[in-house]
C-alpha positions, 0 to 999 in steps of 0.5 A, spaced: 412 468 204 405 467 206 404 464 213 401 457 214 395 457 219 397 452 224 390 450 225 389 448 217 396 445 216 396 440 222 391 436 220 394 428 219 390 428 213 394 432 209 395 430 201 402 428 198 400 435 194 399 439 200 406 436 203 410 438 196 407 445 196 409 446 203 416 443 201 417 448 195 415 454 199 420 453 204 425 450 200 425 453 193 423 460 194 428 465 194 427 466 202 428 458 202 435 458 200 436 451 199 438 450 206 439 443 207 435 437 210 436 439 218 435 447 217 429 446 212 426 441 217 427 446 223 423 452 219 417 448 217 417 445 224 416 452 226 409 452 222 406 446 221 408 438 222 405 432 220 406 424 220 413 422 216 415 429 215 422 429 216 423 423 212 419 426 206 423 432 207 429 428 206 427 425 200 425 431 197 432 434 198 435 428 196 432 429 189 433 437 189 438 438 183 441 445 186 442 442 193 445 435 190 450 440 186 452 444 191 452 439 197 459 439 201 461 432 202 463 430 209 467 424 206 474 424 210 480 420 207 485 418 211 492 416 208 496 411 211 502 414 215 509 414 212 515 413 215 520 419 213 527 420 215 528 427 219 535 430 217 540 430 223 544 436 221 542 443 217 543 442 210 542 435 209 536 435 206 533 441 202 528 443 197 528 448 191 522 450 187 521 456 182 515 460 183 512 464 177 511 467 172 509 473 177 508 481 176 515 484 173 519 487 178 523 494 176 529 490 176 526 485 171 525 479 175 518 475 174 520 468 178 522 466 185 527 461 186 525 458 193 530 454 197 528 451 204 532 447 209 528 441 211 530 440 218 531 448 220 525 450 215 529 456 213 527 459 207 529 463 202 526 466 196 531 469 190 528 473 185 530 471 178 529 474 171 528 467 167 528 460 169 533 457 164 539 453 165 544 458 166 540 463 171 538 457 176 545 454 177 548 461 178 543 464 183 543 457 187 551 457 187 551 465 189 545 465 194 546 458 197 552 455 196 557 461 197 553 463 203 551 456 207 555 451 204 553 445 199 547 441 201 547 434 202 541 432 198 537 437 194 530 436 191 
């Protein structure tokens, strides 16, 4: 990057063309890196300044296609709170899901049947070979019901 001489560039008689050239040099060159409005302003301010510089930089970056495509919006969406029923006893509300397909194990399993109690947050993951109507109920009975009892509600 060429250094801008302070004496020549601090003139208030800068033309739009000169300002645009400085912005391109600090923002679009590989060493500029599309750093955004504040960082670009701070970098240019180290070497030069002119009246309305910040506004000109803002306008320039608003129209930069690369910056607009990569811009991370700071919009935070707040959802309204929902009243939920907290279970009062273990195994009152439980969740079950299937994860996979995963890498096949030596036993031939490629899925996980997951189970979680919503009160205690106790979680189990049981490897299963298939996700079909005969495997899932059998594993659920053998691994959950016979060990812990029947859950009141299972999602």
